C-alpha positions as CSV (number, residue, x, y, z in Angstrom):
1,M,79.4,255.0,109.0
2,K,77.0,257.1,111.2
3,P,73.4,257.4,109.9
4,S,73.5,261.0,109.8
5,V,76.6,261.1,107.4
6,I,74.7,258.6,105.1
7,A,71.7,261.0,105.2
8,I,73.7,264.0,104.3
9,L,75.4,262.2,101.4
10,L,71.9,261.2,100.1
11,I,70.7,264.7,100.4
12,V,73.6,266.0,98.5
13,I,73.4,263.3,95.7
14,G,69.7,263.9,95.3
15,A,70.1,267.6,95.3
16,V,72.8,267.3,92.4
17,M,70.7,264.8,90.5
18,L,67.7,267.2,90.5
19,A,69.9,270.3,89.5
20,Y,71.6,268.3,86.6
21,Q,69.3,266.2,84.4
22,G,72.2,264.5,82.9
23,F,75.6,264.9,81.4
24,T,77.6,264.0,78.2
25,Y,80.9,262.5,77.4
26,T,82.8,262.1,74.4
27,T,84.6,258.9,73.1
28,K,86.8,258.4,70.0
29,E,86.2,255.5,67.8
30,K,87.9,254.2,64.7
31,A,85.8,254.7,61.7
32,I,88.3,253.5,58.9
33,D,91.4,251.4,59.7
34,L,93.3,250.6,56.3
35,G,96.7,250.0,57.5
36,P,98.7,253.1,57.9
37,L,95.6,255.1,57.2
38,Q,93.3,255.6,60.1
39,V,90.1,257.8,60.6
40,T,88.8,258.3,63.8
41,T,85.5,260.1,64.9
42,E,84.3,261.6,68.1
43,R,81.1,260.4,69.4
44,Q,79.1,262.2,72.1
45,H,76.9,260.1,74.5
46,Y,74.3,261.4,76.9
47,V,73.6,259.9,80.3
48,S,70.3,261.0,81.7
49,L,69.7,261.3,85.4
50,P,66.1,260.6,86.2
51,P,64.6,263.5,88.5
52,V,62.3,260.8,90.3
53,I,65.3,259.0,91.7
54,G,66.8,262.3,92.8
55,G,63.8,263.4,94.5
56,A,63.5,260.0,96.2
57,L,67.1,260.2,97.4
58,L,66.5,263.8,98.6
59,V,63.4,262.9,100.6
60,G,65.0,259.5,101.9
61,G,67.9,261.5,103.1
62,I,65.8,264.1,104.9
63,I,63.7,261.5,106.5
64,M,66.7,259.5,107.6
65,L,68.3,262.8,109.1
66,I,65.1,263.4,110.9
67,T,64.9,259.9,112.3
68,S,68.6,259.7,113.5
69,K,68.2,263.1,115.4
70,R,65.4,261.8,117.4
71,K,67.2,258.9,118.9
């Protein structure tokens, strides 16, 4: 891959990480399993995306893009 393509990907991923601080997803888990009787629950999990890493990716992508244009 060319460095400019990687730089643009880093910029996009960094911007998305700064815009969205995290996301949630839902899983179903068995709470009770008594033969034919089953009770399931839905549990929400939160995954946080640190803005420091998003900012570092954004700045790194910009620096990489500027240095690839000079060559």
